[in-house]
C-alpha positions in Angstrom: 9.7 28.8 -19.7 13.0 28.7 -21.5 15.6 31.2 -20.2 17.3 31.5 -24.1 16.7 34.8 -25.5 15.3 35.7 -28.9 17.6 38.3 -31.2 17.3 41.7 -29.7 16.4 42.8 -33.4 13.6 40.4 -34.3 11.5 37.9 -33.5 10.6 34.5 -35.2 6.9 33.5 -35.7 5.6 30.6 -37.2 2.3 31.5 -39.7 0.4 28.9 -41.4 3.8 26.7 -41.1 6.7 29.3 -42.4 9.1 30.6 -40.3 8.8 34.6 -40.3 10.9 37.0 -39.1 9.3 40.2 -37.3 11.7 43.3 -36.7 9.2 46.4 -35.3 8.4 48.4 -34.5 7.4 47.4 -30.9 4.1 48.6 -31.1 2.4 46.9 -34.2 -0.1 44.5 -33.8 -0.2 41.0 -35.2 -2.9 42.6 -38.0 -0.5 44.8 -39.4 2.0 42.3 -39.2 0.0 39.9 -40.7 -1.1 42.1 -43.6 2.2 43.3 -44.3 3.2 39.7 -45.0 0.6 39.6 -47.8 -2.0 37.5 -45.4 -4.9 40.0 -46.3 -7.9 37.8 -44.9 -7.7 39.4 -41.4 -9.1 43.0 -41.5 -9.3 45.8 -39.5 -13.2 46.8 -38.3 -13.1 48.4 -35.0 -9.5 48.1 -33.8 -11.2 47.5 -30.2 -11.8 43.9 -30.2 -15.5 44.3 -30.7 -15.8 43.2 -34.3 -13.7 39.7 -34.5 -12.8 40.7 -38.5 -9.1 40.0 -37.6 -9.4 37.1 -35.4 -6.7 34.5 -35.6 -6.0 30.9 -34.3 -3.0 30.3 -31.6 -1.8 27.6 -30.3 -1.8 27.5 -26.6 -0.7 25.1 -24.1 -3.9 23.0 -22.7 -3.7 20.2 -20.0 -4.0 17.3 -22.6 -1.4 19.2 -25.1 -2.3 22.1 -27.1 -5.5 24.2 -28.2 -6.6 26.3 -31.0 -7.3 29.3 -29.7 -9.0 32.4 -31.5 -7.7 35.9 -30.3 -8.1 39.4 -32.0 -4.9 40.3 -34.0 -5.7 43.9 -33.9 -5.2 44.1 -30.2 -2.0 41.2 -29.8 1.1 43.0 -30.1 3.3 41.2 -32.9 6.1 40.8 -30.8 4.0 38.7 -28.2 4.0 35.9 -30.9 7.5 35.3 -30.9 8.1 31.8 -31.1 4.5 30.8 -31.2 2.6 29.4 -34.1 -0.3 31.3 -36.0 -3.1 30.1 -38.2 -4.9 32.6 -40.5 -7.8 32.0 -42.6 -5.4 31.6 -45.0 -3.8 28.5 -43.6 -7.2 26.6 -42.8 -7.9 25.4 -46.9 -7.0 26.4 -50.2 -9.2 27.2 -53.5 -8.9 23.4 -54.2 -9.8 21.9 -50.6 -11.3 24.2 -48.8 -11.5 23.5 -44.9 -14.7 21.9 -43.5 -15.6 25.4 -42.1 -15.3 27.4 -45.0 -17.0 24.9 -46.8 -20.0 24.9 -44.6 -19.8 29.1 -44.7 -19.7 28.7 -48.8 -22.9 26.0 -49.0 -25.3 27.9 -46.8 -24.6 31.4 -47.8 -22.7 32.6 -44.7 -20.8 35.3 -46.5 -22.1 38.2 -48.6 -19.5 41.2 -48.7 -17.2 38.7 -46.9 -14.9 41.4 -44.8 -16.1 39.5 -41.7 -16.0 36.2 -43.0 -12.0 35.1 -42.4 -12.7 36.3 -38.6 -15.8 34.3 -38.2 -14.1 31.3 -40.2 -11.0 31.3 -37.7 -13.4 31.5 -34.4 -15.6 28.8 -35.9 -12.4 26.7 -36.4 -11.5 27.4 -32.9 -15.0 25.8 -31.9 -14.7 23.0 -34.5 -11.6 21.7 -32.6 -12.3 22.4 -29.0 -11.9 19.1 -27.4 -14.9 19.3 -25.6 -17.2 19.9 -28.4 -19.7 16.7 -29.1 -23.0 15.8 -30.0 -23.5 14.4 -26.5 -22.2 17.2 -24.6 -24.9 19.9 -26.3 -26.4 20.4 -23.4 -26.0 23.6 -21.0 -26.6 26.6 -19.4 -28.6 28.8 -22.2 -27.5 32.0 -20.4 -23.5 30.9 -21.0 -23.7 28.3 -23.9 -25.9 27.9 -26.7 -25.0 24.5 -28.2 -26.3 23.0 -31.6 -26.9 19.3 -32.1 -23.3 18.9 -32.8 -21.9 20.9 -29.7 -21.3 24.0 -31.5 -21.6 26.8 -29.0 -22.6 29.8 -30.6 -21.1 31.8 -27.9 -18.0 31.1 -29.6 -18.8 33.5 -32.2 -20.0 36.4 -29.2 -17.0 38.4 -30.6 -17.6 38.3 -34.4 -20.2 40.8 -36.0 -21.4 41.0 -39.5 -23.2 43.9 -40.9 -24.8 42.4 -44.2 -25.3 38.5 -44.1 -27.4 38.1 -41.3 -26.5 35.0 -38.5 -29.3 33.0 -39.4 -27.1 30.8 -42.4 -24.0 31.6 -40.0 -25.4 29.5 -37.3 -26.7 26.9 -40.0 -23.1 26.4 -41.2 -21.8 26.0 -37.6 -24.3 23.7 -37.0 -24.0 21.6 -40.0 -19.9 20.8 -38.7 -19.2 17.1 -37.8 -16.2 16.2 -36.4 -12.8 16.7 -37.9 -12.0 13.7 -40.0 -9.0 11.2 -39.1 -5.8 12.6 -40.6 -6.8 16.1 -40.3 -3.6 18.0 -39.4 -4.9 20.7 -37.1 -6.5 18.4 -35.2 -3.6 16.2 -35.1 -1.7 19.1 -33.9 -3.4 19.7 -30.8 -2.1 16.3 -29.8 1.2 17.6 -29.4 2.4 20.6 -26.7 2.3 24.4 -27.7 5.4 26.1 -28.5 7.0 27.2 -25.2 7.5 30.7 -24.5 10.5 32.3 -25.5 12.2 35.3 -23.4 11.7 38.1 -25.8 14.0 41.4 -26.0 13.0 43.9 -29.2 14.8 47.2 -29.4 13.7 49.0 -32.2 12.9 52.6 -33.4 9.1 53.2 -32.7 7.0 55.0 -35.4 6.1 57.8 -36.0 8.3 59.1 -33.2 11.5 57.7 -34.0 12.1 56.9 -30.7 13.7 54.0 -29.3 11.1 51.4 -28.1 11.4 48.1 -26.5 9.3 45.0 -25.8 10.4 42.4 -23.3 8.9 39.0 -22.3 11.2 38.0 -19.1 11.9 34.7 -18.5 11.0 34.9 -15.0 9.0 36.7 -12.0 12.0 37.5 -10.4 13.5 39.1 -13.6 10.4 40.8 -14.3 10.1 42.2 -10.8 13.9 43.7 -11.2 12.9 45.2 -14.1 9.9 46.8 -12.9 12.0 48.4 -10.3 14.4 49.5 -12.3 12.0 50.8 -14.9 8.7 52.3 -12.9 7.8 53.8 -16.0 7.5 50.4 -17.9 4.3 49.8 -19.2 2.8 45.8 -18.2 0.4 43.9 -20.7 -0.8 40.5 -20.3 -3.5 40.0 -23.1 -3.2 43.6 -24.1 -7.0 43.7 -24.4 -6.6 47.1 -22.8 -3.6 48.3 -23.9 -4.2 47.3 -27.5 -7.0 49.9 -27.8 -5.0 52.8 -26.4 -2.0 51.8 -29.0 -4.8 51.8 -31.8 -7.4 54.4 -30.5 -5.1 57.2 -29.0 -2.0 56.1 -30.4 -0.4 55.4 -27.4 3.4 54.5 -27.4 5.6 53.3 -24.7 9.2 53.2 -24.7 9.2 49.6 -22.4 6.8 47.4 -22.6 6.8 44.0 -20.5 4.6 41.4 -21.4 3.9 38.9 -18.4 0.8 36.9 -20.2 3.1 33.5 -20.2 4.9 33.7 -17.0 4.7 30.4 -15.2 4.7 31.7 -11.9 1.5 33.6 -12.8 -0.4 30.8 -14.4 -1.1 28.5 -11.4 -4.3 27.2 -9.7 -3.9 26.3 -6.1 -6.8 25.1 -3.9 -6.0 25.4 -0.3 -7.9 24.6 3.1 -8.9 28.0 3.5 -8.8 29.9 -0.1 -8.3 29.2 -3.6 -5.6 30.9 -5.2 -6.0 31.9 -9.0 -2.8 33.0 -11.0 -3.1 36.5 -12.1 -1.6 35.6 -15.7 -4.3 33.1 -16.5 -6.7 34.2 -19.4 -10.4 34.1 -18.0 -11.1 31.1 -20.3 -8.3 29.0 -18.8 -10.0 30.0 -15.5 -13.3 29.1 -16.9 -12.3 25.7 -17.8 -9.9 25.0 -15.2 -12.7 25.9 -12.3 -15.4 23.9 -14.5 -18.5 25.8 -12.2 -16.3 25.2 -8.8 -17.4 29.0 -7.9 -20.4 29.5 -9.0 -20.3 33.2 -8.7 -17.5 33.3 -11.4 -19.0 30.9 -13.4 -21.9 33.1 -13.8 -19.3 36.2 -14.3 -17.5 34.6 -17.2 -20.2 34.2 -19.7 -20.7 38.0 -19.3 -17.2 39.1 -19.8 -16.8 41.0 -23.1 -16.8 37.7 -25.6 -15.0 34.3 -26.2 -12.2 36.2 -28.2 -11.6 38.6 -25.5 -11.9 36.1 -23.0 -9.1 34.1 -24.5 -6.8 37.0 -23.8 -7.6 38.8 -21.1 -6.5 38.2 -17.4 -8.0 38.8 -13.9 -4.6 40.6 -13.0 -4.9 43.0 -16.1 -8.9 43.8 -15.1 -8.0 44.5 -11.7 -4.8 46.4 -12.6 -6.4 48.8 -14.7 -8.3 50.1 -11.6 -11.4 50.8 -13.7 -14.7 51.6 -11.9 -16.5 49.3 -14.5 -14.6 46.4 -15.1 -16.8 43.2 -14.5 -14.7 40.9 -12.4 -14.4 43.2 -9.2 -17.9 43.4 -8.0 -17.8 39.7 -8.3 -14.7 39.6 -6.6 -15.5 41.6 -4.0 -18.4 39.6 -3.1 -16.1 36.9 -2.9 -14.3 39.0 0.3 -11.1 38.3 -2.3 -7.6 39.3 -1.6 -5.0 40.2 -3.7 -1.0 38.8 -3.6 1.5 42.0 -4.6 4.6 41.1 -5.1 8.2 43.0 -5.8 11.6 43.0 -5.3 10.8 43.7 -1.5 8.8 41.1 -1.4 5.4 39.7 -1.2 2.2 41.1 0.9 -1.4 40.0 0.4 -4.6 43.1 0.9 -8.2 43.0 0.9 -9.6 43.8 -2.7 -12.1 46.3 -0.8 -9.0 48.3 0.4 -7.5 47.7 -3.1 -9.1 50.8 -5.1 -8.9 54.2 -3.5 -10.0 56.6 -6.4 -10.9 56.8 -10.1 -8.2 54.3 -11.7 -6.1 54.5 -8.8 -5.1 51.6 -6.1 -2.4 51.1 -3.6 -0.1 48.9 -5.6 2.8 51.0 -5.1 5.3 51.2 -7.8 7.4 48.0 -9.1 4.8 46.2 -7.7 2.5 43.4 -9.6 -0.6 41.7 -9.1 0.3 37.9 -9.0 -2.6 36.1 -8.2 -6.2 36.6 -6.9 -7.5 34.8 -3.5 -10.6 33.7 -2.4 -11.6 32.4 1.0 -13.2 29.3 1.5 -15.7 27.6 2.1 -17.8 29.9 -0.3 -21.6 31.2 0.5 -24.3 29.1 -0.9 -26.4 31.7 -2.7 -24.7 33.9 -5.3 -25.5 35.8 -8.3 -23.8 38.0 -10.8 -25.8 40.7 -12.4 -24.8 43.1 -15.4 -26.9 45.7 -16.5 -25.7 47.0 -20.0 -27.0 47.9 -23.3 -26.5 44.6 -25.2 -26.8 41.0 -23.4 -23.2 40.4 -24.3 -20.2 42.0 -25.7 -20.6 45.2 -23.7 -19.4 47.5 -21.1 -21.6 47.4 -17.9 -23.6 50.6 -16.9 -24.0 48.6 -13.4 -23.0 45.1 -11.9 -23.5 43.9 -8.8 -22.1 40.5 -7.6 -23.7 38.7 -4.4 -22.7 36.2 -1.9 -24.9 35.6 0.8 -25.2 33.0 3.8 -28.4 31.6 5.5 -28.5 29.6 8.3 -32.0 28.8 9.6 -33.8 31.1 7.6 -31.8 34.3 8.9 -29.3 35.9 6.5 -25.8 35.2 9.0 -23.2 36.8 6.2 -23.9 39.4 3.1 -21.2 40.1 0.5 -22.3 42.7 -1.8 -19.8 44.0 -4.7 -20.8 47.0 -6.9 -19.3 48.3 -10.3 -20.0 51.3 -12.3 -21.7 53.4 -9.8 -18.9 55.2 -8.2 -15.3 56.3 -8.9 -13.9 53.1 -7.8 -15.7 49.2 -7.5 -17.4 49.0 -4.1 -18.8 46.9 -1.6 -22.2 48.0 -0.5 -21.5 48.3 3.2 -24.6 49.5 4.4 -26.9 47.2 2.5 -24.9 44.0 4.1 -25.4 45.4 7.3 -28.9 46.2 6.9 -29.3 42.4 5.9 -27.3 40.6 8.0 -29.1 38.9 11.0 -32.6 39.5 9.6 -35.0 37.0 8.3 -34.5 35.8 4.7 -37.7 37.0 3.4 -39.5 39.4 0.9 -40.3 42.2 3.4 -36.4 41.9 4.7 -35.1 42.1 0.9 -37.9 45.2 0.0 -36.7 47.2 3.0 -32.8 46.7 2.4 -33.6 47.7 -1.3 -34.1 50.8 -0.3 -30.9 51.0 1.4 -29.3 49.5 -1.2 -30.6 52.3 -3.9 -28.8 55.0 -1.8 -25.2 53.0 -2.2 -22.7 54.8 -4.0 -22.4 58.1 -6.1 -23.6 57.5 -9.3 -23.3 59.8 -12.3 -25.0 60.3 -15.5 -23.2 59.5 -18.8 -23.5 58.3 -22.5 -24.2 54.6 -20.8 -26.9 55.4 -17.9 -28.2 58.1 -16.1 -27.8 58.2 -12.6 -31.4 57.8 -11.9 -31.0 54.5 -14.2 -28.1 53.4 -12.2 -30.2 54.0 -8.9 -33.2 52.1 -10.2 -31.0 49.2 -11.1 -29.7 49.2 -7.4 -32.8 48.8 -5.9 -34.0 46.0 -8.4 -31.2 44.1 -8.3 -31.8 42.9 -5.0 -35.2 41.8 -5.3 -34.0 39.8 -8.7 -31.3 38.0 -6.4 -33.9 37.0 -4.1 -36.3 35.9 -6.5 -33.3 33.9 -8.2 -32.7 32.2 -5.1 -36.3 30.9 -4.9 -36.2 29.7 -8.2 -33.2 27.3 -7.9 -32.2 25.1 -5.4 -29.2 26.6 -3.2 -25.8 25.7 -4.2 -23.6 23.7 -2.3 -20.7 25.7 -0.4 -18.9 22.3 -0.3 -16.0 23.3 -3.0 -13.6 20.7 -3.8 -10.6 21.1 -6.2 
């Protein structure tokens, strides 16, 4: 990352090829900034990242150069785009020459009122330019990917909602897209590097309070930790998929916001002999691409975590940092017996994730500490599963989430690790059920006996997502479902290679 600071009075953002200035207020999101520039294609629908009407494209770093990545403009702080390249629906094509995505949407009746259309088009354009997309690579796990004959993955649109057109013509438009033509400027742009992160320091009045607010993106991890030590009240954001909702819906304002999403030290993946270390600042989409199924339990999790728009921004560190009892990653990581690397100016320590949560949205992370990485012990268990019970199949908060990692040797359960979410004030391990399973034969009789124990794990409660009775029933049936899943597919290899 460049150590050169941007001007303290503003940021420079390249939008549709033009450099624009942003001078605050620091809490402003990218959507409001763009609309104030007259780029009104992006809309505010839900202000929570669920509808996708605000989707835009960012040039993000990729192994082969750069990648056009769709994100929710309503959640991203405008200051977080300092030095970056943005494309909106207006920048894809013109009235005289529509972009191929726009042309197919028009030809196949993919738009009626048009409110959601620019967001759909940006998400579709990101998939259109996805380097791995091809007709030859159209197959995939239907639970994770639903690809058309041209390799277009419909799950790229899982974060975009339409209330009037209907999804059939939108799907038809997606499946009609060919490959980018020679000379396509956005395709050619992906061959070059994305803009390097800039160290940002924006200090301006924050309306409506009139108090001064500050947005910073430090150049290094050491600088970040020093700021956290000096300003214990600083608000740390990565993808801003949680904080952005607080700002939009609850009117939250922070005197000091610290962006860590592009710190190079938090964006590494290391394969060691005894563990795999995942940088806390990598987005879930980046992790999904880099791991490429090498950790099957996480592979099952990724496709069920919110939507592609959210996964393009959300991070492991952010999901764990909130301390939420219904986050999707903790049950899977608990089953994997994961550890967290916590860093501060005093040094670094490694803690078990099972000991990390201490109460509702409370953790053992001390003031001034930052989650820098997640460590997963190797080798992995052979039998794994992630089950998410929610009202919608995708893009929803779980009522109950369960992660399994079980090792069976000679027909006997050698180890069992089960992570639970949504059934207590914190994510937790199903210790009693694990103890019940270990040393017992891998049979349906054992599973049914353990299911009765599983039903008593946690302290489920009634809320608008599910009743306590329902959650208890889901816990019991979950174990039998896991057993049935393992009978239906070959055992996964526990040998993992980087």
